[in-house]
Residue frames as a rotation matrix with the C-alpha (Angstrom) as fourth column:
MET 1
0.723 -0.519 0.456 -152.34
0.088 0.724 0.684 43.73
-0.685 -0.454 0.569 -102.00
PHE 2
0.578 -0.485 0.656 -150.67
0.796 0.157 -0.585 44.24
0.180 0.860 0.477 -105.39
ASP 3
0.671 -0.297 0.679 -149.66
-0.184 -0.954 -0.236 47.73
0.718 0.034 -0.695 -104.29
ALA 4
0.771 -0.410 0.487 -148.00
-0.515 0.048 0.856 46.35
-0.374 -0.911 -0.174 -101.15
LEU 5
0.572 -0.554 0.605 -146.01
0.574 0.797 0.187 43.89
-0.586 0.240 0.774 -103.22
LYS 6
0.579 -0.355 0.734 -144.95
0.580 -0.453 -0.677 46.56
0.573 0.818 -0.056 -105.68
LYS 7
0.747 -0.323 0.582 -143.75
-0.544 -0.799 0.256 48.75
0.382 -0.508 -0.772 -102.79
LEU 8
0.711 -0.500 0.493 -141.82
-0.161 0.568 0.807 45.83
-0.684 -0.654 0.324 -101.35
LYS 9
0.548 -0.487 0.680 -140.23
0.826 0.444 -0.348 45.11
-0.132 0.753 0.645 -104.73
ASP 10
0.647 -0.286 0.707 -139.28
0.163 -0.854 -0.495 48.78
0.745 0.435 -0.505 -105.14
LYS 11
0.780 -0.373 0.503 -137.79
-0.620 -0.353 0.701 48.86
-0.084 -0.858 -0.506 -101.65
ALA 12
0.638 -0.535 0.554 -135.71
0.302 0.836 0.459 45.73
-0.708 -0.126 0.695 -102.44
GLU 13
0.531 -0.421 0.736 -134.45
0.781 -0.094 -0.617 47.31
0.329 0.902 0.279 -105.60
ASP 14
0.739 -0.225 0.635 -133.53
-0.284 -0.959 -0.010 50.50
0.611 -0.173 -0.772 -103.73
LEU 15
0.739 -0.475 0.478 -131.65
-0.446 0.187 0.875 48.58
-0.505 -0.860 -0.074 -101.04
ALA 16
0.553 -0.555 0.621 -129.80
0.686 0.726 0.039 46.44
-0.473 0.405 0.783 -103.63
GLN 17
0.605 -0.319 0.729 -128.81
0.482 -0.582 -0.655 49.60
0.634 0.748 -0.198 -105.50
ALA 18
0.687 -0.271 0.674 -127.68
-0.546 -0.805 0.233 51.45
0.479 -0.528 -0.701 -102.45
HIS 19
0.262 -0.531 0.806 -126.06
-0.878 0.215 0.427 48.56
-0.400 -0.820 -0.410 -100.56
GLY 20
0.898 0.173 -0.405 -125.41
-0.368 0.800 -0.474 45.82
0.242 0.574 0.782 -103.14
ASP 21
0.013 -0.968 -0.250 -121.69
-0.357 0.229 -0.906 45.62
0.934 0.101 -0.343 -102.29
LYS 22
-0.504 -0.147 0.851 -122.40
-0.864 0.071 -0.499 45.12
0.013 -0.987 -0.163 -98.59
ILE 23
0.563 0.752 0.343 -125.07
-0.718 0.651 -0.247 42.51
-0.409 -0.107 0.906 -99.37
SER 24
0.725 -0.300 -0.620 -122.67
-0.349 0.616 -0.706 40.70
0.594 0.728 0.342 -101.67
ASP 25
-0.384 -0.900 0.207 -119.95
-0.579 0.060 -0.813 40.69
0.720 -0.432 -0.544 -99.02
GLY 26
-0.190 0.424 0.885 -122.46
-0.927 0.220 -0.304 39.40
-0.324 -0.878 0.351 -96.46
LEU 27
0.835 0.516 -0.190 -123.44
-0.549 0.756 -0.357 36.56
-0.041 0.403 0.915 -98.79
GLU 28
0.254 -0.834 -0.491 -119.76
-0.301 0.414 -0.859 35.61
0.919 0.366 -0.146 -99.26
LYS 29
-0.594 -0.479 0.646 -119.23
-0.736 0.000 -0.676 35.56
0.324 -0.878 -0.353 -95.50
VAL 30
0.238 0.743 0.626 -122.31
-0.844 0.476 -0.245 33.41
-0.480 -0.470 0.741 -94.92
GLY 31
0.837 0.018 -0.547 -121.18
-0.378 0.742 -0.554 31.00
0.396 0.670 0.628 -97.62
ASP 32
-0.171 -0.977 -0.131 -117.77
-0.430 0.193 -0.882 30.78
0.886 -0.095 -0.453 -96.00
LEU 33
-0.402 0.127 0.907 -119.34
-0.907 0.077 -0.413 30.15
-0.122 -0.989 0.085 -92.58
ILE 34
0.660 0.733 0.164 -121.55
-0.680 0.676 -0.283 27.39
-0.318 0.076 0.945 -93.94
ASP 35
0.575 -0.536 -0.618 -118.64
-0.327 0.541 -0.775 25.87
0.750 0.648 0.135 -95.83
ASP 36
-0.481 -0.786 0.388 -116.61
-0.646 0.019 -0.764 25.91
0.593 -0.618 -0.516 -92.63
LYS 37
-0.160 0.506 0.848 -119.40
-0.897 0.285 -0.339 24.32
-0.413 -0.814 0.408 -90.57
THR 38
0.876 0.479 0.053 -119.81
-0.408 0.795 -0.449 21.56
-0.257 0.372 0.892 -93.16
HIS 39
0.208 -0.908 0.364 -116.05
-0.092 0.353 0.931 21.01
-0.974 -0.227 -0.010 -93.33
GLY 40
-0.479 -0.424 -0.769 -115.92
-0.716 -0.319 0.622 21.78
-0.508 0.848 -0.150 -97.08
LYS 41
-0.560 0.256 0.788 -118.20
0.259 0.958 -0.127 18.85
-0.787 0.133 -0.603 -97.81
HIS 42
0.305 0.797 0.522 -120.50
0.843 0.029 -0.537 20.93
-0.443 0.604 -0.663 -100.05
SER 43
-0.327 -0.596 -0.733 -118.17
0.302 -0.801 0.517 23.66
-0.896 -0.052 0.442 -101.29
ASP 44
-0.933 -0.050 0.357 -119.17
0.360 -0.107 0.927 23.49
-0.008 0.993 0.118 -104.88
LYS 45
-0.101 0.987 0.122 -122.88
0.878 0.031 0.478 23.78
0.468 0.155 -0.870 -104.17
ILE 46
0.325 0.175 -0.929 -122.36
0.737 -0.663 0.133 26.58
-0.593 -0.728 -0.345 -101.64
ASP 47
-0.663 -0.666 -0.343 -120.24
0.256 -0.632 0.731 28.52
-0.704 0.396 0.590 -104.17
THR 48
-0.771 0.425 0.475 -122.86
0.548 0.062 0.834 28.11
0.325 0.903 -0.281 -106.78
VAL 49
0.277 0.931 -0.236 -125.65
0.933 -0.201 0.299 29.36
0.231 -0.303 -0.924 -104.57
VAL 50
0.128 -0.291 -0.948 -123.61
0.548 -0.776 0.313 32.33
-0.827 -0.559 0.060 -103.33
ASP 51
-0.873 -0.487 0.014 -122.67
0.254 -0.430 0.867 33.28
-0.416 0.760 0.499 -106.91
LYS 52
-0.454 0.788 0.415 -126.28
0.711 0.041 0.702 33.08
0.536 0.614 -0.579 -108.10
ALA 53
0.437 0.623 -0.649 -127.49
0.887 -0.417 0.197 35.12
-0.148 -0.662 -0.735 -105.09
GLN 54
-0.256 -0.578 -0.775 -124.83
0.339 -0.804 0.488 37.80
-0.905 -0.138 0.402 -105.76
ASP 55
-0.926 -0.038 0.376 -125.79
0.376 -0.209 0.903 37.93
0.045 0.977 0.208 -109.41
TYR 56
-0.058 0.996 0.072 -129.39
0.901 0.021 0.433 38.37
0.430 0.090 -0.898 -108.45
VAL 57
0.353 0.082 -0.932 -128.62
0.705 -0.678 0.207 41.21
-0.615 -0.730 -0.298 -106.06
GLU 58
-0.703 -0.644 -0.302 -126.56
0.241 -0.615 0.751 42.89
-0.670 0.455 0.587 -108.76
LYS 59
-0.727 0.499 0.471 -129.39
0.538 -0.012 0.843 42.51
0.427 0.866 -0.260 -111.32
LEU 60
0.302 0.887 -0.350 -131.97
0.940 -0.216 0.265 43.79
0.159 -0.408 -0.899 -108.81
GLY 61
-0.002 -0.381 -0.924 -129.79
0.566 -0.762 0.313 46.80
-0.824 -0.523 0.217 -108.07
LYS 62
-0.905 -0.424 0.015 -129.66
0.215 -0.426 0.879 47.69
-0.367 0.799 0.476 -111.73
GLN 63
-0.342 0.859 0.380 -133.45
0.906 0.195 0.375 47.60
0.248 0.473 -0.846 -112.26
THR 64
-0.986 0.164 0.014 -135.47
-0.162 -0.954 -0.252 50.76
-0.028 -0.251 0.968 -112.43
SER 65
-0.495 0.862 0.104 -139.07
0.384 0.325 -0.864 50.99
-0.779 -0.388 -0.493 -111.53
């Protein structure tokens, strides 16, 4: 089971490294969609979550196995 989790982690790192910019753009679009659907009611919280998720994807993309 540990090997399966390690492979999954490695795959996530590879994807983040290869496609981090696309993932980041997607997160931004999802955040904008949610913000629109909630009529800006939770903009600050949505922006915080999107920023943290983008930072995590960037960090994950920089990791080496």
